[in-house]
N, C-alpha and C positions, 0 to 999 in steps of 0.2 A: 620612417613608417613604423619601425619596431617600437619607438618611444610612444607613438600614437596608440598602438595596440596595448602596450603595457599601461598607459594612462587609462584607457577604456576599461581594461580588466579590473583596475584598481578602483574605478568609479563604481563599477558593478559590485565589488567586494565591499565598499564602505556604505553602500546604500542598504540601510537596515530593513528595508521593506522590499528588497529585491528577492527574486527566486532563490538566489544564493542563500539567503538567510531564512527565508520562510519555509523553504523545502529541502535544500541540499545539505546543510550542516546542522549539527546538533538537533536532528529530527529522528527520534526513535520510530515514528510511524513509518518513515521512508526505509530504515533499516529492517524493520519487520516485514515489509512487503515483499522483499526479495524471496524469501523462502516460501511465503504464502502463495505468491503467484507461480513459483516453480512447481509447487506441489498441485496447484490448480491445473496447470498445463498437463501434468501427469494424468490426471483425471479426464481432461478433454481427449488425450490420446487413447486412453482405455475405452472411453464411450465410442469413439470412431471405430476402433478395431472391433469393439464387440456389437456394433450396430445399434448403439443405444443413444446416439448423439441426437436425434430428432430432426425436424425439418423447419425449424425456426431458431433465431437467436435467443428470443425470450424463453426463459426457463431452462436453457442449456447450460452445460458446464462451462461453455465459452463465455457466456454472460457473467458467470461467477468470476472468471479471470479478468475480463475486460473492465467489469465494475470495480474491482480492486485496483486496477491501474488508474482508472478514471478518478478515484479518490485521492490520488497523489497530487494534490495541489494544482496551480494554474497550468503547469507544464503539460498536463494530461486531461485537462478539461475537454469533454467532448470526444474523447478516445473511442467511445462506444459507437458513435454515429456511423463510422465506416462499416461497422459489422452488423448493423440492423438489416434484416432481410427485407428487401424492397421488391415485392412480387411482380410489379408492373415492369421494372427494369431487369429483373432476374439477377440482382446483385446484392451482396456478393454471392457468387454461385457455388456455395459450399454446403448448402442445406438440402435442397431437393436433388442435386446431381450427385449420385452416390460416388462416381469416379473421382470427381473433384474434391469431395469430402475425404475420400481415402488419401488422396494426394496431399491434402493439407495436413492430415494427420501424420503421415510419414515425414512431412516437412518439419513439423514440430518435434517429432520424435528424434530426427537426426540433429536438429538444433539443440535439443536437450542433451544428447549424448556427446556432441562434438564440442571441443574447446579450440581446436586449431582453426586459425583465421581462414585459411585457404579452403578448408572443408566446408565452412560455414557459408562462405561467399559462393562456392560451387553449388550448395544447396539452394541458395537464393537464385542463382542463375537458372537452375533446373525448374524451380517454381515459376519463374518468370517465363520460361519457354512453354509452359503449359497454358499460358494465356487464359487463365481463369478470370472470368469477368468480375471486375470490382475487387479483386483481391490483390491490392497494391501495397505500397510501403507503409500504410498504417500499421501493418503486422510488425514494423520495426520497433514499435512501442513494446511489444512482447519480447522481442529479441533484446531490447535494452535490459529488461529485468532478468534475462538469462546471462547476458554477456555485457555488463555495463562499461567495460573498458574497450569493447570492440564496436558496439553499435550505438549511435546517438539517437536520442528520441526524436520523434518526427510529428509535426503538425504544421498547419498553414502559417502560423506566426513564426516558427523557426525558420521555415523555408523563406519567408519574406525577409527575416533578419539576416539570414545568410547571403541572400542576393544583394541586399543593400551593402553589407559589410565588404563583400568580396567582389562586387561589381559583377555578379553572375546572373544567369537567367535559368535557374533550375526550375523545373516544372513539377507540379504536384501529380501524384497518381502513377509515376513510372519508377519501377525498380532500378533501372539503369540510371536515371537521374538521381535517385537516392544514393546509390553507390558512388557516383561522381561527387556528390555532396560530401559524402562520408569520407572519401579520400582526402579532400581539401580540409575538412575538419580535423582529421588525425594528423595531417601535416602541420596545420596551425597549432594544434595542441602540443605536438612534439616540440616545435620551435619554442614554445612558451611554457615548457614543462616545469620550470622552476616556480611558476606562479599559477598554473592551472593544473587541476586534478586529472589523474589518469581516468577516473570515472567520467565519462562523457556527459553525465547529467550537468555537470558545472558549465561547460561551454554551451550545452543545450539551453540552459537557463539565460546565458548572456545573449544568444542569438534570439531567443524568445522575447526578452526585454527590449532589444533593438526593433524586433518585428511589430511589437504592440506600441512602440513609440515612447516607452519610459526612459529608454537611453537614447539621447539625441546625438546623431552624427551628421556630417555634412550631407550624406546620401539620403537622409530621411527628414531633414529639418523643414523642408518645403511641405512635406506631408503632414508633419506635426503641426505646423502653423496653420495649414489648411483645415486641419481636423482638431483644433485646439480644445474644442468642447468635449469631443470624444476622449482625448488624452486626459482632460481634467477628470472626466467620469472614471476612466481607467485607474487614475492615481487615487481617487477618492474610494473606489471599490477595494483597491488593494489595501489602503490605509485602514479601512473598516474591518477587512479581513485580519489584518495584523492585530488590531484591537481586540477583536473576537477571539483570535487564538490565544491571546494573553489571558483573557478571561476564562477561557476553557482550560488552559493549563492551571490556572489557580483552582478551579473546581476539581480538576483531575487530581491535583495534589491532595486537596482536602479529602476526596474519596479514599484515596489511598491510605491516608492517615487514619481514617475511621476503620478501615478494613484491617489495618495492621493492629491497631488497638483492640479490636474485638478478637482477632486471632490470638494475640498474646493473652488476653483475659480468659479465654476458653481453653488455654493449655496447649497451643501449638507454637511451634517455631514458625517464624514469618520470614519470607523472602519478599523483598520489594525490587522491581526491575532495577538492574545495576545502573542504568543511566539516570535513575531518579534519586539515588542516595543522597545527593547533596541539595535536594529540594526541601523547603521548609513550609510548615503550615503553623501558624500562630506560634513562632519561635520554636517549634518542634522539628528537628532534622529527622527526615525519613529514614536515613540510614541508621539512626540510633534505635529504631524499632526493627531493623532487619538483621538477619544473619549477614556476617561480613562476607562469607563464602558460601556458595550454594552446593551442598552435599546431598546427593540423592542415592537411593539404593539402585543396584544393578549396573551393568556395563553400558554406559551411555556414551555415544560417540561425541566428539568435540563439537561437530555441527549442530546435533540436536541440543546438546547442553547450552549452546550459545543462544539457541532459539528459546529454550525454556527460561534462560536468565533474563529474557526480555519481556516475559509475561508480567503484567503490572503488579499483581500480588499473589503469592502462594502461601497456603497454609500446609505445613508439613509436620507429620507426627513424629514420635520418638524413633520409629523405624526408618526414618528418612523417606517415607512414602508421601506424595502429594495428596492431601485430602480435599482441598478446595483450590481452584485456579480462577482468578478474577481478571477480567479485562474491563478497564474503565474507559468508556467510549465519549467521544466528543462530537463535532459537528458533522464530520464526514465518514466516521470509521466503524460504524455499527456493522455494517457488511464485512469489513476487513476483520473486526473483532471475533465475528462468529467463525471466520475461516481460520484464525489463529488458534481459537479454542478447539476446533475440530482437528486442526493439525497436531495440537499437543496430544489430544485423545488417541491419535494413531500410534503414539510411541509409549502410551501408558498400559501397563499391564494389571493395574489395580483399580478398583472403584474410586471414582473422584467426582467431585462437583464441579461443573463448568458454568460459570456465572458471568453474565454482562451486568455492568453497572452503568446506568444510562440516564440522561436528563429526562425529566417527567414529560416534557413537551414531545419526546419522540417514542412514547409508548406504543402508539398505533403503528409506527414504523417498524419498531422492534418485532411486533407480532407479525407483521407482513413479511419481514425478511426471514424470520424463522419458518415461515409457511411456504417459502419458495420451494418450487419442485426439485431444484438442485440441491436443497437441504433435506429432502424426504427420502432417504434411502437407508438401507439396512445398516449401513457402516456408520451413520451419522450418530454422534453422541447426544445425549440429552443436555439442552442448554437452557437454563433458567435466567431470569433477569431480575435486578433490583433497581428501583427508582431512586434517584439522588435524594429526594425529600424523605423517603422511608429510611434510607441508611443514616442520614443526618439526624433525623428525629429520634431513632430508636437505638443509636450507637450506645449510649450510656446503660439503658435497659438490657441490651444483649450482653454487655460486659459484666453487668451485676448478676444476671440470672441464668446466663448461658453456661453449659458445661461442656459441649463439643460442637461439631459443626452443624448439628440439627437445629442449632439456634437460628440459622440462616432461613430455615424453613418458614419462620414467622413473617418474614418480609419478602421472600423471593416468590416469583411468579412463573408459570410456564404457559405455552400455548397448548391448545387442546391435543394436538397430535404428538406431543412429547411427554414421556414419563419422567418421573423424579427418580434420583439415585438415593437410596435410603441407607446404604451400607456405610457406617463410619468406623474408622479405626480409633 
């Protein structure tokens, strides 16, 4: 049986279109998400404690967190559905019921504070005992981003894959069933620790692939044969997603190159996200345009420095202050990009430009995202945006005629509710 499991895991690893490759490894968006989501949860807790959370999922700080989770590829598609307020069913009952709302806030706060497994499990059991309608183990997707080596992701396909692989009958919607599933996943992960990651996202992806029928085993081959058309559609959809991701990565690298080129031309030091130093655009290595080491003024903690180092492009002046921070967005990450720039603004003590670089076809979405109620508060930084076509077209002109960061004003745009930052060092 051990050989069977090891063969299965290897099949999962060698499939270049599996969740393992498309989401789990070599994915800077996944790495960036952990801090973004953690900080978003802090806002949810504060809103609940200060009675500012509201009576609906839409427009709440919880929507901000769950949307950031939903953007994390196939494994978390549909993660938001369990949190939509369904008035007729009164679920999940954490919006209009003040006591339940406070209980949920305390639960999140404890899970944010604790790292001990027993304490975390105790908090889950306490929450379960409260019997809040509709507040089930879908919350485990939040816990995964807080404690990825302790809690596996959770959705219908993962549960289905688990039941097929281990011949179990775990049910959806029950915290106790989730914990039972979790125990078996941890035991399996430990037994195969030499080939599986401690991060439970890896095995979560394996179970997901079995659940949707992309990995065929004895226990699901009949379902796969009976639903061969659906499986072919699933594989085609995944294939197209991989192709689109590659195209987007190409455009992402192109935009980073233009931003770095302009930054150097107008007199700044440039930092390119450390994971992207080996990317090439037209035979130009991005790392050749970037500082080799990120040096910034002030006493910055290692965790914050790590986060800053993953921002797509930074322009830095001679005093080692960040003058402009750019996030280049792709098909699903405009929302997350706004959160990352806001996250960066919270640790900045000098004026800085925060700018999204996005595809032209998503301009309306950018405006709508920036106008979300959850981004309309006093602590929110001003975020401008630049379209791919404008940066591509005007790069050479900005290099030739620009003298400082104000050159960005020529092509950047803002939504009506946000003001521009005009102070450049």
